[in-house]
C-alpha positions as CSV (number, residue, x, y, z in Angstrom):
1,M,-18.1,-6.0,-7.2
2,K,-18.1,-7.1,-4.0
3,Y,-14.6,-6.7,-1.9
4,T,-13.6,-8.4,1.2
5,P,-10.1,-7.1,2.5
6,P,-7.3,-9.2,3.1
7,T,-6.9,-10.3,7.0
8,T,-4.5,-9.1,9.4
9,D,-2.4,-12.3,9.1
10,D,-2.6,-11.7,5.1
11,L,-0.8,-8.6,5.4
12,Q,1.8,-9.5,8.0
13,V,2.7,-12.3,5.5
14,I,3.2,-10.0,2.7
15,R,5.3,-7.7,4.7
16,K,7.5,-10.4,5.8
17,E,7.6,-11.7,2.3
18,L,8.9,-8.6,1.3
19,G,11.4,-8.4,4.1
20,L,10.3,-5.0,5.4
21,T,10.0,-3.6,8.7
22,Q,6.7,-1.7,9.9
23,S,8.0,1.4,9.2
24,E,9.6,0.5,5.6
25,M,6.1,-1.2,4.9
26,A,4.7,2.1,5.8
27,D,6.7,4.0,3.6
28,Y,6.3,1.6,0.5
29,I,2.3,1.9,0.3
30,H,2.6,5.7,1.6
31,V,1.1,5.9,4.9
32,A,2.4,7.6,7.7
33,G,5.0,5.5,9.7
34,G,5.0,2.4,11.0
35,Q,2.3,3.2,13.2
36,Q,-0.2,3.1,10.4
37,W,0.7,0.0,9.2
38,R,0.5,-1.4,12.5
39,K,-3.2,-0.5,12.4
40,Y,-3.8,-2.8,9.4
41,T,-2.3,-5.7,11.2
42,G,-3.4,-5.8,14.8
43,G,-4.7,-4.5,17.8
44,K,-8.2,-4.5,19.3
45,N,-9.9,-3.4,16.4
46,P,-7.7,-3.4,13.4
47,R,-8.2,-1.2,10.4
48,Y,-9.4,-3.1,7.3
49,M,-7.2,-2.3,4.1
50,S,-9.7,-0.3,1.5
51,F,-9.8,-1.5,-1.9
52,H,-7.7,1.7,-3.3
53,M,-5.0,0.8,-0.9
54,L,-4.9,-2.9,-1.8
55,F,-5.3,-1.9,-5.4
56,F,-1.9,0.6,-4.8
57,L,0.1,-2.4,-3.0
58,A,-0.6,-4.6,-5.9
59,A,0.2,-2.4,-8.4
60,K,3.5,-1.5,-6.9
61,L,3.9,-5.4,-6.8
62,T,2.7,-6.4,-10.3
63,M,3.9,-3.4,-12.4
64,N,7.3,-2.4,-13.5
65,S,8.9,1.0,-13.1
66,D,7.8,2.2,-16.4
67,E,4.3,1.2,-16.1
68,L,4.0,2.8,-12.7
69,N,5.3,5.9,-14.0
70,R,2.8,6.0,-16.6
71,V,0.1,5.7,-13.9
72,Y,2.0,8.4,-12.0
73,K,2.1,10.9,-15.1
74,K,-1.9,10.2,-15.7
75,M,-2.3,11.4,-11.9
76,V,-0.5,14.6,-12.6
77,D,-2.4,14.9,-16.1
78,L,-5.5,14.8,-13.8
79,G,-4.5,17.7,-11.5
80,A,-2.1,16.1,-9.1
81,S,1.2,17.1,-7.8
82,I,3.7,14.3,-7.4
83,E,7.4,14.6,-6.3
84,S,9.8,11.7,-6.0
85,D,11.5,10.9,-2.9
């Protein structure tokens, strides 16, 4: 599989379509604060969004809460510890 990440503009469009602030978007994809989200959407050397981060974002935008909870349960089965906010 060849992966090409979304552009900074693509990511800004997603955030705006969701109606989220920079900080809210960071919370949505579980990165540390709006500053981390901004690294994906601008600056001299923007960070590209890795496949696994984009996969997580796509899953949250596609799956209902029951489906996401099944995935979270599987993560726990695999040894993770997850606490709800």
